[in-house]
N, C-alpha and C positions, 0 to 999 in steps of 0.2 A: 504494499499499500504506500505509494509515494507521497511525500510531503508536496505542498504547494511549491512549484519551482520559481517563484518569484519573490523578491525582496522589497518590502515597502520602501517607497522612496526612490527606487532605482528606474531608470529610463530603458524602455524596450522598444523595439521595432514590432509594429503589429504583424506585418505579413511573416517575418522572419522567426520571431520568438513566440507568437501566439498561434497564427493559423497554420504555420508549417507543421508543427509538431501536434497540434490538437484539432485542427480542422475549423469548420465553423464559417459563417458567412463573413466576408472580408470587407464588406461596406456596412454603414449604418451603426446605430448605438447599442444594438443588443444582438450578440452573436451566440448561438446556440449549437455548439459542435455535437455531432451525432457520436454516441458511445463514449463520451468524455464525461467526467463528473463535475464539468464546470459549465458556467454561463459567463461569457465576457460582457461587461458593461463599459461603455465609453462616455465620458462626459467631457464638456469643453465649451468654450465661449461661442463656437460656430452654432450651437443649438438655440442660443438666444434669438436668432433671427426667425425661429420657427416657435417662438413661445416658450422654450425651454429654459428654466432657471433653477439649475441644480445647485446644491451646496449643503454646508454643515449649517445646523440650527443649534441653539444653546442647549437643548436637551440631550445633545451628543448624538444626534440622529442626521444621517446624509439623506437629504431629500433629492430624490432622483426621478426625472420625468420620463414617463412611458414614450413608446414610439408611435408614429403616426403624424403625418405632416399636413393633412387635410381632413376635415371633418372631426366629430367627436371620436376620442380614442376608445377603443374597445379591447376587452380582454381576449386577444387572440395573439398567435405567433409569439413574439418576443415578450410581450405584456404578460401573457398566460403562463410563459415559461418562468418568469420572475415570481409570480404570485404562487406557483406550485413547486418552486425549487426544492423545499424541504421535503415534500411528498415524493418527489422523484429522485431524492438523493443527490442532489447538485449544489455546489458552491457558487455564490456570486462574487466574481473577481473584478473590482473596479478600477478602471484606467482613467487617467486624466490626460486628454490631447494637449500637447504643448504648442502646436502650431505645425504648419506645412514642413515636413521633413525634419521635425525636431523630436519626433517620438511621442512616447506615452509612459507618463509616470504611474506606477503602480501605487494606488491607495490602500490596497488591503482586500481582505476576505470579509464579506458581509452576509447577513441574513436579513430577509425581508420580514418585518415585523407586522406591518399593516400598509393601508393605502388611503388616500383621500381623492376626491373629485374636486378640481379647482377650475375656474374659468380661465381662458386664455385665447390668444389669437393663433389662428392656423396660418400656413404658408400664403393663403390667399387674402389674409387679414380679417376672415370672418371669425366671430366668437364661437368658442366650441367648449366642450367638456374635456379636461386634460386629467389624465391619471398621474398622480404623483405618488411615488412609492416611498416608505419610510425604511431606510436601510440602517441596520445596526451592526457596528464593527465586531468581528469576532476577534477578541483579544488572545492573549497566550492561553494555552490549554491547561487550564486549571480545572480538572474534572473530579467530581465525587467526593471531595474532601469534606463537604458540609452535608451531602445527601445520605442519609442513613435509612434506618427501618421505617416502614410504614405500617399502620395499623388497619388500613383499608383492604377489603378483599381483593385479590388479584384482577378478577374481571373488571372491577370498577376501576382500578388503577390503569388497566389496559384500555378501557373506553376513553379515559381522560387523556391517555397518551395519544390515542388515534386522533382525537378531537384537537390536541394541540399541535399535531402535525399538519392539520389542514385549516387551522384557524388564522390564515391571513386575510383578514376582513377590513372593512372600512372602519377606521378609528381615528380618533383626533391625535394630532402629532404629539401632544403632551403626554399621552398614556401609552404610547407605541413601545418605548424602551422597557419599561416595566412589565407590559403584557408579554414582551418577547421573553424576558427571562423566566417569567412564570411558566410559559410554555415549555421552555427548555428543561426546567425542573420537574415537569410532569412526565416527560419522557424518560428522564434519568430515574427517577423513582420506580416507575413501572419496570424498567429493564432490569434494575437492580433486584426487585422483588421477583421477577421472573426467574433469575438465575438462582436464587434461593441460596447464595453463599458459594455456589460452584462455577469456576471460570468456564464460560461458554466456549472457549477455544480448546484448552488443554483438558477440561473436566475434572481439574483438580480443586480442592478447596482453596477459599481466598487464603492469602498468606498470612493475614493479620486482621484483628478487629479494630474498628474505629473506637473512639472515646465512648460513643453510645453504646457499644457492644455488638454492632452489626458487622458483618463481614465487609472486607475492603476490596471492592472491584471497581473497574473504571468503565464507563460507557465508550464504546467504539464505534464509530460511524464507518460501516464497511464499504459504502458507495462513494463517500466524499472524501476530499483531500484533508478535511479539517474535522476536530472533534468538538467544535463549539456550536452552540444553538440546538433548537429543535430539530427533530427529523422524524420520519415514520419509523415505528418500532420494527417493521420488517428489515430495516436496514442497520439496527442498532444493537449491538451486542454488549454483555457484561463480561469484561475479561480481567484477568489478573495484571498486574503492572508488567510481569516480564513477557507474556504473550502480547501486551500492547505495544511494548517497546519493540519486539520481534516483528510484529506486523508492520510497523512503520520503518524499521532501519535493519532488519535481519536479511540474511542472503535468502532465505525461503519465506520471507514475509508475504509475498504475493500468493504463494501456494496455502499459507495459513490462513489469509484472508478469504480465499475462496472456499476453504473447508468451513469457515465460520458462516459465510453466506449461504452456503449449502444447507447447514444446520438451522439457521433462521428460516429458510424457505420451508422447511418441514415443520416447524413449531408455529409460524406465524401465519396464519391463513386469514387474509383480510377479504370480507365480502365485498 
């Protein structure tokens, strides 16, 4: 399971460093490579002529405008890909265009918390509905340290986790970040409860207990390049720290990750 091959702040060539190894549409603001666990998002000043006004807001959220130059924006193609990225097991990688022939600065790996509809102008100058996504940065991977045992039945935890993976809905900007982390915790709690203290990779007991007495395992996203944020429980396993590091850095990590994916496909049947 490879890590994200980009460093925040570094500049990359779109065709050479992004599309050549991953694929995806080579034009436009949203690129969805087939068979890769990523969606490329591009932002820059050029979009402002079409009513795109992206950027950070004080809530610690990046406001990202959807695609579509004429008429109301719809949840199709790239816009739908952003809204369902967690359910599909994909990461959102955001790049800032620096100008013609100057490359693209990598801003980081993000998750979509929610969206809103705003009024704006299209390419023809007509007023229309504009989809604005609320993107939350995925920070360093600090998983599972505070998420322990739950007293709720496993079926109820599962339903909460499934709902969390699909809950990219219309929300106010102010509540989007808190909602995102609540959804992430719901998935973690269920996955850890499902494992019942046994690593879902090596099938060995957790190596130690947390302060609250619950077994220590770490959620691992089998289809994505990161372990931050909510995801569909079909793609998230609870693994011991050793297996987690092996998947990301071991010579046989890809094979182990495939074994975990196969196991999850057997135990997680989503209607």
